[in-house]
DRENTORKOL-3810 file (N, C-alpha, C; in nm, 4 decimals):
REM DRENTORKOL-3810
@n.u->16.2298; n.v->4.6920; n.w->20.3502; ca.u->16.3118; ca.v->4.8104; ca.w->20.3625; c.u->16.3976; c.v->4.7987; c.w->20.4877
@n.u->16.5201; n.v->4.8471; n.w->20.4765; ca.u->16.6107; ca.v->4.8557; ca.w->20.5896; c.u->16.6207; c.v->5.0019; c.w->20.6297
@n.u->16.5978; n.v->5.0282; n.w->20.7574; ca.u->16.6074; ca.v->5.1638; ca.w->20.8098; c.u->16.7277; c.v->5.1710; c.w->20.9026
@n.u->16.8139; n.v->5.2683; n.w->20.8780; ca.u->16.9335; ca.v->5.2891; ca.w->20.9590; c.u->16.9172; c.v->5.4217; c.w->21.0312
@n.u->16.9363; n.v->5.4218; n.w->21.1619; ca.u->16.9293; ca.v->5.5462; ca.w->21.2363; c.u->17.0538; c.v->5.5602; c.w->21.3228
@n.u->17.1172; n.v->5.6754; n.w->21.3084; ca.u->17.2439; ca.v->5.6977; ca.w->21.3764; c.u->17.2357; c.v->5.8085; c.w->21.4801
@n.u->17.1173; n.v->5.8543; n.w->21.5108; ca.u->17.1015; ca.v->5.9532; ca.w->21.6158; c.u->17.1354; c.v->6.0938; c.w->21.5714
@n.u->17.1515; n.v->6.1809; n.w->21.6703; ca.u->17.1719; ca.v->6.3232; ca.w->21.6434; c.u->17.3060; c.v->6.3739; c.w->21.6964
@n.u->17.3882; n.v->6.2846; n.w->21.7462; ca.u->17.5179; ca.v->6.3236; ca.w->21.8008; c.u->17.6061; c.v->6.3829; c.w->21.6911
@n.u->17.6950; n.v->6.4714; n.w->21.7280; ca.u->17.7814; ca.v->6.5377; ca.w->21.6294; c.u->17.8961; c.v->6.4487; c.w->21.5816
@n.u->17.9184; n.v->6.3340; n.w->21.6441; ca.u->18.0258; ca.v->6.2432; ca.w->21.6043; c.u->17.9782; c.v->6.1525; c.w->21.4910
@n.u->18.0473; n.v->6.1545; n.w->21.3774; ca.u->18.0033; ca.v->6.0731; ca.w->21.2634; c.u->18.0318; c.v->5.9249; c.w->21.2842
@n.u->17.9543; n.v->5.8422; n.w->21.2159; ca.u->17.9738; ca.v->5.6966; ca.w->21.2169; c.u->17.9874; c.v->5.6549; c.w->21.0702
@n.u->18.0864; n.v->5.7132; n.w->21.0033; ca.u->18.1043; ca.v->5.6960; ca.w->20.8595; c.u->18.1244; c.v->5.5512; c.w->20.8176
@n.u->18.1928; n.v->5.4714; n.w->20.8997; ca.u->18.2220; ca.v->5.3341; ca.w->20.8568; c.u->18.0949; c.v->5.2518; c.w->20.8369
@n.u->17.9891; n.v->5.2797; n.w->20.9111; ca.u->17.8629; ca.v->5.2097; ca.w->20.8894; c.u->17.8031; c.v->5.2480; c.w->20.7539
@n.u->17.8021; n.v->5.3755; n.w->20.7219; ca.u->17.7465; ca.v->5.4211; ca.w->20.5946; c.u->17.8254; c.v->5.3658; c.w->20.4768
@n.u->17.9585; n.v->5.3660; n.w->20.4876; ca.u->18.0433; ca.v->5.3109; ca.w->20.3820; c.u->18.0164; c.v->5.1620; c.w->20.3632
@n.u->18.0020; n.v->5.0874; n.w->20.4724; ca.u->17.9781; ca.v->4.9436; ca.w->20.4648; c.u->17.8445; c.v->4.9149; c.w->20.3983
@n.u->17.7415; n.v->4.9918; n.w->20.4297; ca.u->17.6114; ca.v->4.9715; ca.w->20.3659; c.u->17.6224; c.v->4.9982; c.w->20.2159
@n.u->17.6906; n.v->5.1048; n.w->20.1756; ca.u->17.7145; ca.v->5.1293; ca.w->20.0329; c.u->17.7844; c.v->5.0091; c.w->19.9686
@n.u->17.8878; n.v->4.9563; n.w->20.0337; ca.u->17.9605; ca.v->4.8401; ca.w->19.9814; c.u->17.8695; c.v->4.7180; c.w->19.9669
@n.u->17.7845; n.v->4.6949; n.w->20.0654; ca.u->17.6936; ca.v->4.5798; ca.w->20.0611; c.u->17.5901; c.v->4.5939; c.w->19.9503
@n.u->17.5489; n.v->4.7145; n.w->19.9217; ca.u->17.4561; ca.v->4.7377; ca.w->19.8108; c.u->17.5270; c.v->4.7133; c.w->19.6777
@n.u->17.6472; n.v->4.7668; n.w->19.6622; ca.u->17.7246; ca.v->4.7473; ca.w->19.5389; c.u->17.7515; c.v->4.5985; c.w->19.5167
@n.u->17.7830; n.v->4.5268; n.w->19.6235; ca.u->17.8105; ca.v->4.3841; ca.w->19.6138; c.u->17.6870; c.v->4.2964; c.w->19.6051
@n.u->17.5708; n.v->4.3597; n.w->19.6013; ca.u->17.4417; ca.v->4.2913; ca.w->19.5900; c.u->17.4119; c.v->4.1993; c.w->19.7097
@n.u->17.4746; n.v->4.2278; n.w->19.8232; ca.u->17.4421; ca.v->4.1581; ca.w->19.9475; c.u->17.3114; c.v->4.2154; c.w->20.0025
@n.u->17.2957; n.v->4.3456; n.w->19.9881; ca.u->17.1691; ca.v->4.4128; ca.w->20.0203; c.u->17.1032; c.v->4.4482; c.w->19.8885
@n.u->16.9825; n.v->4.3957; n.w->19.8672; ca.u->16.9104; ca.v->4.4220; ca.w->19.7424; c.u->16.7849; c.v->4.5057; c.w->19.7643
@n.u->16.7460; n.v->4.5234; n.w->19.8890; ca.u->16.6235; ca.v->4.5988; ca.w->19.9150; c.u->16.6543; c.v->4.7456; c.w->19.9406
@n.u->16.5500; n.v->4.8250; n.w->19.9451; ca.u->16.5623; ca.v->4.9680; ca.w->19.9692; c.u->16.6227; c.v->4.9919; c.w->20.1073
@n.u->16.7105; n.v->5.0904; n.w->20.1148; ca.u->16.7686; ca.v->5.1340; ca.w->20.2417; c.u->16.7428; c.v->5.2829; c.w->20.2556
@n.u->16.7015; n.v->5.3233; n.w->20.3736; ca.u->16.6899; ca.v->5.4652; ca.w->20.4056; c.u->16.7579; c.v->5.4869; c.w->20.5395
@n.u->16.8308; n.v->5.5983; n.w->20.5517; ca.u->16.9037; ca.v->5.6243; ca.w->20.6753; c.u->16.8839; c.v->5.7655; c.w->20.7261
@n.u->16.8772; n.v->5.7765; n.w->20.8565; ca.u->16.8855; ca.v->5.9039; ca.w->20.9270; c.u->17.0289; c.v->5.9074; c.w->20.9757
@n.u->17.1120; n.v->5.9984; n.w->20.9192; ca.u->17.2564; ca.v->5.9885; ca.w->20.9351; c.u->17.3200; c.v->6.0865; c.w->21.0337
@n.u->17.2460; n.v->6.1803; n.w->21.0839; ca.u->17.3074; ca.v->6.2771; ca.w->21.1740; c.u->17.3996; c.v->6.3707; c.w->21.0985
@n.u->17.5259; n.v->6.3749; n.w->21.1389; ca.u->17.6226; ca.v->6.4688; ca.w->21.0808; c.u->17.7486; c.v->6.3951; c.w->21.0336
@n.u->17.7371; n.v->6.3121; n.w->20.9300; ca.u->17.8533; ca.v->6.2351; ca.w->20.8851; c.u->17.9481; c.v->6.3185; c.w->20.7982
@n.u->18.0711; n.v->6.2717; n.w->20.7890; ca.u->18.1662; ca.v->6.3271; ca.w->20.6928; c.u->18.1429; c.v->6.2622; c.w->20.5568
@n.u->18.1028; n.v->6.1356; n.w->20.5583; ca.u->18.0771; ca.v->6.0563; ca.w->20.4373; c.u->17.9292; c.v->6.0680; c.w->20.3994
@n.u->17.9018; n.v->6.0936; n.w->20.2743; ca.u->17.7649; ca.v->6.1004; ca.w->20.2252; c.u->17.7328; c.v->5.9714; c.w->20.1494
@n.u->17.6274; n.v->5.9008; n.w->20.1887; ca.u->17.5908; ca.v->5.7763; ca.w->20.1200; c.u->17.5703; c.v->5.7993; c.w->19.9705
@n.u->17.6117; n.v->5.7012; n.w->19.8922; ca.u->17.6022; ca.v->5.7105; ca.w->19.7465; c.u->17.4978; c.v->5.6170; c.w->19.6873
@n.u->17.4641; n.v->5.5115; n.w->19.7595; ca.u->17.3783; ca.v->5.4077; ca.w->19.7021; c.u->17.2426; c.v->5.3952; c.w->19.7707
@n.u->17.2138; n.v->5.4828; n.w->19.8642; ca.u->17.0832; ca.v->5.4790; ca.w->19.9307; c.u->17.0430; c.v->5.6195; c.w->19.9741
@n.u->16.9138; n.v->5.6345; n.w->19.9939; ca.u->16.8591; ca.v->5.7640; ca.w->20.0345; c.u->16.8838; c.v->5.7877; c.w->20.1833
@n.u->16.8960; n.v->5.9147; n.w->20.2169; ca.u->16.9186; ca.v->5.9494; ca.w->20.3570; c.u->16.8707; c.v->6.0908; c.w->20.3832
@n.u->16.8596; n.v->6.1203; n.w->20.5097; ca.u->16.8291; ca.v->6.2547; ca.w->20.5562; c.u->16.9103; c.v->6.2742; c.w->20.6834
@n.u->16.9624; n.v->6.3936; n.w->20.7040; ca.u->17.0423; ca.v->6.4163; ca.w->20.8240; c.u->16.9615; c.v->6.3929; c.w->20.9512
@n.u->16.8467; n.v->6.4554; n.w->20.9603; ca.u->16.7636; ca.v->6.4439; ca.w->21.0795; c.u->16.6189; c.v->6.4180; c.w->21.0391
@n.u->16.5474; n.v->6.3468; n.w->21.1249; ca.u->16.4058; ca.v->6.3188; ca.w->21.1019; c.u->16.3239; c.v->6.3705; c.w->21.2190
@n.u->16.2047; n.v->6.4150; n.w->21.1893; ca.u->16.1104; ca.v->6.4503; ca.w->21.2946; c.u->16.0634; c.v->6.3215; c.w->21.3628
@n.u->16.0125; n.v->6.3331; n.w->21.4824; ca.u->15.9674; ca.v->6.2180; ca.w->21.5612; c.u->15.8695; c.v->6.1303; c.w->21.4830
@n.u->15.7701; n.v->6.1914; n.w->21.4188; ca.u->15.6703; ca.v->6.1143; ca.w->21.3432; c.u->15.7329; c.v->6.0447; c.w->21.2227
@n.u->15.8257; n.v->6.1115; n.w->21.1550; ca.u->15.8951; ca.v->6.0484; ca.w->21.0418; c.u->15.9721; c.v->5.9259; c.w->21.0885
@n.u->16.0432; n.v->5.9394; n.w->21.1994; ca.u->16.1211; ca.v->5.8283; ca.w->21.2550; c.u->16.0298; c.v->5.7107; c.w->21.2872
@n.u->15.9199; n.v->5.7375; n.w->21.3523; ca.u->15.8247; ca.v->5.6304; ca.w->21.3859; c.u->15.7722; c.v->5.5612; c.w->21.2612
@n.u->15.7419; n.v->5.6361; n.w->21.1574; ca.u->15.6918; ca.v->5.5763; ca.w->21.0329; c.u->15.7960; c.v->5.4857; c.w->20.9689
@n.u->15.9214; n.v->5.5285; n.w->20.9658; ca.u->16.0262; ca.v->5.4441; ca.w->20.9087; c.u->16.0433; c.v->5.3154; c.w->20.9903
@n.u->16.0388; n.v->5.3265; n.w->21.1219; ca.u->16.0524; ca.v->5.2077; ca.w->21.2068; c.u->15.9376; c.v->5.1103; c.w->21.1800
@n.u->15.8175; n.v->5.1618; n.w->21.1664; ca.u->15.7010; ca.v->5.0757; ca.w->21.1407; c.u->15.7093; c.v->5.0074; c.w->21.0050
@n.u->15.7606; n.v->5.0767; n.w->20.9034; ca.u->15.7691; ca.v->5.0233; ca.w->20.7675; c.u->15.8849; c.v->4.9257; c.w->20.7490
@n.u->15.9866; n.v->4.9382; n.w->20.8294; ca.u->16.1111; ca.v->4.8636; ca.w->20.8071; c.u->16.0975; c.v->4.7158; c.w->20.8417
@n.u->16.1645; n.v->4.6342; n.w->20.7620; ca.u->16.1801; ca.v->4.4922; ca.w->20.7932; c.u->16.2943; c.v->4.4754; c.w->20.8922
@n.u->16.3974; n.v->4.5600; n.w->20.8766; ca.u->16.5149; ca.v->4.5602; ca.w->20.9647; c.u->16.5442; c.v->4.7039; c.w->21.0056
@n.u->16.5756; n.v->4.7253; n.w->21.1328; ca.u->16.6205; ca.v->4.8553; ca.w->21.1806; c.u->16.7626; c.v->4.8365; c.w->21.2342
@n.u->16.8547; n.v->4.9174; n.w->21.1830; ca.u->16.9935; ca.v->4.9144; ca.w->21.2300; c.u->17.0189; c.v->5.0439; c.w->21.3038
@n.u->17.0696; n.v->5.0325; n.w->21.4251; ca.u->17.1015; ca.v->5.1499; ca.w->21.5044; c.u->17.2233; c.v->5.1183; c.w->21.5896
@n.u->17.2674; n.v->5.2138; n.w->21.6671; ca.u->17.3762; ca.v->5.1896; ca.w->21.7614; c.u->17.3372; c.v->5.2488; c.w->21.8945
@n.u->17.4008; n.v->5.2032; n.w->21.9993; ca.u->17.3635; ca.v->5.2437; ca.w->22.1340; c.u->17.4257; c.v->5.3736; c.w->22.1798
@n.u->17.5021; n.v->5.4377; n.w->22.0939; ca.u->17.5641; ca.v->5.5627; ca.w->22.1326; c.u->17.6935; c.v->5.5382; c.w->22.2093
@n.u->17.7534; n.v->5.6454; n.w->22.2615; ca.u->17.8803; ca.v->5.6313; ca.w->22.3297; c.u->17.8651; c.v->5.5583; c.w->22.4630
END
């Protein structure tokens, strides 16, 4: 599983979500993806997501994930 976390900032990072959708459609990513997306303008179409996660939920996703994708913020 790939876990994507984009934090809780009000600034969207839509291009990352769009790229992940594209990679899934193109079969570059074949495994399950789950994302904590914050407040995006773009809503993922090809993977599950939740706007915000509780601390324990976040820890569980990190532990389960083979890959964690995040960004360092502004």
